[in-house]
N, C-alpha and C positions, 0 to 999 in steps of 0.2 A: 166464507166461516171457518173453515179448517184451518187457514193459515193462522188467523187471531186465535184459535184454541191451543195452538201449539206451544204458545210461551206461558200459558196457564196451567203449568203442572203442579205436581205437589211440592210444598216449601221442603227444604233440606231441614232434617232434624240432627241437631247437634248431638254428639255422643256423650254421655257421662263420663267417659274417661274409664280406664281399667280401675278395676276395684281389687286392692290387694287385701290379702287376709291377714287380719289384726293378729300378731303373737302375743299370747298372754304370760310374759315372762316374769318371774316371780321377784319382787324386790328385797327379799331377805332370805337367807340361807335356810332350809329346814335340815334337819339333822343327817339324812342321807345325803343330801347335796353337798353338804360341808365335808362329809367324809369322803364323797367321790371327787372333789374338789382338790382335797389334800393328796388322794392318793393318785389321780391321773394327771393331773397339772404338771407336776414336776417330772414326769417322765416324757411329755411331749417334747419332739423338737423345735417346733415354731410355736410360741405361744403369744396369740395377740387377744386384744379384749374381745373381737368380732368372734375368734374361735371358741374362747370358753363361754360367751353367750349361748352360740349355737349349740354347744355340746351340752351345758347343763341347764339351758333354758332359765337365765337369771337376766337380772337388769344388767344395761351396760355400766351403769354407777356403780352397782355393787362388784361387778366383775373387775373393774379397774381399781376400786380400793383393795380388793382382796390380793390382785396381783402385786401392788404396790407394798402390800403387807409382807407377802410371801417373797418378794425381793428382799426386804429388809432383813427377814429371817436367814437369806442365804439360800433358800431352798431352791430359786432360780435365778438367772443373771440376765441383766440387761444387756441388749446388742444395740437398740436405737431408741433413745427417748427423745421424740420431738412433740411438738404442741398437739400435732395432729394425730400421731399415731407412736404406741409403745409396742414394740418387739422385744421379746424375751426369749431365752433359751433355757434349756436345763442345765443345772449347775452340776458340773462333773468334774470331782476332784483328781481324776486320772490326769486331765489335761494339765492343770497346774503343777502337778508334780513333775511332768516331763518336761515343762518350759524351764524350770529352773535348775 
C-alpha cells in the first residue's frame, strides 16, 4: 500500500511568470517636461531614446520624434543612426573649430 501511494503526490502547479510593473509614460509633453527636455538633453553626453524615456517618463515614440527635431535644429549631433538604435551626443561648437 505504501509503495502505491508514493506516486500519487500533489500535481505540479505552473507559475504564472514574473509580473512586471506597468510604467505609465506620458504620450504628450507637459509644459515642465518640455522645458526639462530642452534644458537637460543637449547637456547629456550619451543621448538615446531609452535614456530620455527613463529620465523624463515620456513614451518612446514621443522621445524619438523630439530627438529627431532637436537634431535638425542642431542642438544635438547624431553619432549612429541605425534602424534599431539612434545614438546622439551633445553638439559642441568648440570641437568643430579645432578641426578646421
